[in-house]
N, C-alpha and C positions, 0 to 999 in steps of 0.2 A: 407368684406375683403378690407383692405387698400392696394392698389397695386401701384407699380412703374414699368414702363417699361413693359416688356412682361414676367412676372414671370410665371414659370411652376408650376402647382399644383401637378404634378406627382413627383416621386422620382427617381433619377438615379445617379449612380456612374459610371463614364466612363473615359477611357483613351483616347477616341477619341474626346471628346468635347474640347473646347479651354482650355488649361491648361497653367499656367504661370511658371515663374522662381523664383518668390518671391510673397508672399501673398499680400503685400501692393500694389505693382505696377500692379500686375495682376488684383486685384480687381478694382483699379482705372481705368485701361485700359478697363475692362468690363463695368464699369459705363459710361465711355465716349462713348463706342461703342453703348450702348443703346440710347445715344443721337446723334447717327449718326456721331460721331467724332472719327476718327481713329488716335491714337497716339501710337507709339511703346513703349513697356515697358522700353526699354533701354533709351529712351529720357526722360521718367518720372524719372528714376533713376538719370540721369544726372541733370535734373532740380532741384531735391531735394538735390543735393550736397552730395549724399549718398556714393560717393567714399571716402569721408572723415570720416572713422570710428573714433569713439570717445572712449577714454579709460581713466579711473581714477586711475588705478593701482591695484596691489595686486590680479590680476586675476579676478577682478570684470568684469561686463558686458563690452564686446568689440563689438561695433556695430555702425550702422549709425545714432544713436540717436532715440529719441522717435517717436512713430507714429505721434503725433501731430506736432512735429517740422519738420519732413520730409515733411508733407503735407503743412505746413506753408511756407517752403522754396520753394516748387513748386509754390505756389501763388506769393511769393516774386520775383521769377524768371520770372514773367509774364506768368506763365502757367495758367491752369484752376483755377478759384476762388473757394476756398474751405473753409468752416467754420468748425472748430473743437471745440467740447465741451467735457468737462470731464463728467463722469457718476458716480453717487453714487450708488453702488450695493445695499446699504441698503435702500435707499429711492427713487430710480429712478422711474420717472413717465413714463409709456409707451406712454402716449399721446405726449410726446416730440418726440418720434420716429415717431408717426403718423404725426405730423406737418412736420418733416423732409421729410417724404415720400410724403406729399402733395405738397412740394416745386417742385416736379416733375423732379429734376435734379440728382437723384441718391444718395444713402446713403450707407455708409460703417460703419462696427462695428469693434472695436478693443476689442477682448475678450480673456479671458483665454481659452486655448484649452480644459481644463477640462469641460467647459460649453457646448462644442460641442458634445452632446451625440448622434448625428445622425450617428457617426461612431466610432467603437471600437478603432481605432488607436489613437484617442484623449483621450479616457478614460483609456487606459492601460499604457500610457506613461507619462513621467514627464510633468506637465503643463507648457505651454509656451504661450506667447502672439501670437495671430493669427488674421488676418484680413479677413473678409468675406463681401460680399455684401448683404444688406437687400433688398429684392424684394417685400415683402408684409407682412402684419401683421393682425391677427385676435385676438382681445383682448378677445372676448367671449370664444373662444375655446383654448385660450392661446397658439396659434400657430403662428410661423413666417415662411415665405418662404425665403430661403436664397440661395445664389450661392457661392460656395467655389471652386475657380479655382486653388488652390494650396494645395490639400490634398495629403500628402505624405503617401503612404502605408508602410508596414513594410520593403519592399525591397528598399524603397527610390524612387519609381516611383511616379510621379506626376499625380494625377487624378483630375477629376472635379465632384463635387457633386451639384446637383440641387434638392431641395425638402424642406420638412418641418423640422423645428427645434422647440424644446420646448421653448416657450417664457420665461417661468420662469427661465429656465437654463441660457438662454442668458442674461436676466436682472441681474441675480446674478453673472455672470462672466464678464460683460462688464466693461471696463475701460474708453473708449472714444468712441464717434461716430462722424461722419463727413458727410457732404453733399456738393454738388455743389450748390453755391448760385446763379448761373446764367447759362444760356445755354452756353455750351462751344463753342469756336470758333476754327477754324483751327490753328495749332501751326506752325508759320513760322520757317523754319530750322535755320535761322540766330539767332533766339532767343535761340535755343538749343545750338548752337555753342558758343554763347557769355557766356552762363551759364557754358558750359563745360570748356572753357578757364579760367574763374574765379575760378572754383572749382579745376582744375588741379594746378593752381598757389597756391591755399590754401593747396592742398595736398603736394606739393613740399616744401613749407615753414613750414608746420605744424602749421599754424596760428590758434589761438583759442582765443575767447573772454573771456574765463574763465581760469584763471591760474591753476585751479585744473584739467582741462581736456586737454589731448593731442589729437590732431586730425591729420588725414592724415598719412604721412610717420612717423612722430614723434610718433603717436599712435601705429603703427605697431612695431616700434623699442622697445618701452617701454613694449608692450604686450609680445613680444618674449623674451625680457630680463627677464621678470618675470616668464618664464617657469622654471627658476632655483628654484623657490619656490616649485616645485613638489618634488624635491629630499628629502626634509625634512618632507614630509607628511606621515601620516600613510596609510595603504593599502586602507581603505575606501575613504579617501580624495583623494589619488592619482588616484584611478580609476574614482572617480566622476569628478575631475578637468580635467583629460585627455578627458573625454567625453564632458565636457563643452567646452573646447578649440576646439575640433573636431567640435562641433555644431556651434560655433561662427565663425570659419573659413569657414565653409560650407554655412551657411545661413546668408547673409547680408554683409559679408566682402570679404575675398580674392577670394573665388570661385565665389560668386555672382558678385563681382566687375569685374573680368576679363571676365566672361561670358557676362555680359552686355556691357563691353567695346568693345568686338569683335562685338557684334550685332550693336552697335552704329557706329563703323567704317565701317562695311559692308553696313549698311543701308544708310550711307551718303558718300559712297566711291567716288561718282562723284564730290562732293564738296571738299573732302579732298585730292583728287589727286592720282597719281600713287602709292605713298608709302602706301596707305591705306591697300593694300593687305599684304604688309610686316608686318605692325603693327598688322593686324588681325591674321596672322600666329604666330607672337610672343605672342600674347595674348592667342592663343590656346595652345601653348607650355607651357606658364606660368600656365594656368589652369591645364594642365596635371601634372605639377610639384607640385602645391599646393595639387592636389588630391592625388598624391602618398604619399606626406608627411603626409597628414591628415589620410590616412589609416594606415600608420606606427604609427602615434600617437595613434590612436584608439586601435590598437593591443597592443601597449606598455602599455596602461592602463589596458587592460584585463589581460595581462601577468605580470603586476606589475614589469616590468623590468626598474628600475630607471637608470641603466647604459646607457640607450639610450638617456637620456635627453640632454646631451651636443651635441650629434650628431644631434638631432632634432633641437636644437637651432641654430646650425651652418647652417644647411640646410635652416631653415626658414629665417635667415638673408640673405642668398644668394638669395632666392626668392624675398625678400623685395627689395634687390638691383636691381634685374631685373625689378621689378614692377616700381621702381623709374625711371630707365632709359627709360622704355617704355613710361611713362608719359612725360618725357623730350623730347622724340622723337615726341610724338603726339602733344605737345603744339603748335609749330609753324604752323602745318597744320590746327589746329582748329582755331587759331587766324586769319589765312588767310581766312578760310571759313566764319568766323563771319563777315567779311567785305563785303560779297556779298549777 
């Protein structure tokens, strides 16, 4: 058995073990904890610049970018040094994973959820990209030991799975894998604040290096404007895209963003000053607003009620306005904290 860290050879699904708020940051957080380095998920989200959702248009994917790019941005922001490699599901050699495990600094897998046959929630639902931690691997028995700290059950509750996974399923569903290339060091708060200030400015300006892609506030505005495309869809498309928008706002963008933003502000409240509590309260109110809108959108899809689309768009633009103003208010606090 090729092991990393303290992998358990048992199997458990629990709501009491450490669970996260997003599979990528939760997995990376767990990898770092195994190396005796504690970093808040919210700080990793900040370092990755993932507040700046990306959007190409026509209701295509709306999110914080690819698995690899998010991890590369963490390294570029002087966070943990992470190596990312693409995986060929047709000809991938498991010895590459063994080598990554032997590095001793933690390994993560980006896989299609359809390959995670250890829990039915993945096999009965639409396949999506998911990130787990690889803790051990046995090539002879074709078994991997994994840790999944963001397993959402059918009710939306986050659970933690530790146990075996079929190696051949994983190999066939993997897209990328990543590992820490050196032992992680403590993350200075000033580094997080500097990255946060940079990425807030990017959010407010909508700056993007690719003219085909909108980022930050510009991405939210374009994404919401494209909700109008729902009105001309047939019933099957309408229901599908309402569900996709619901998922994209819930995981990785609006709801994830303001949730992590509140965590970041509260975790660093002493550095950010007295107004931190006000911003945290506004973020919590904004989270509630996005949540209500998202539930309304989901029900609209189920009920095929196209008449609600203009109201949903109007409400979404109001929430985007509030989000923009919240970042404007937070920016000077972060810039001041980054100098200390």
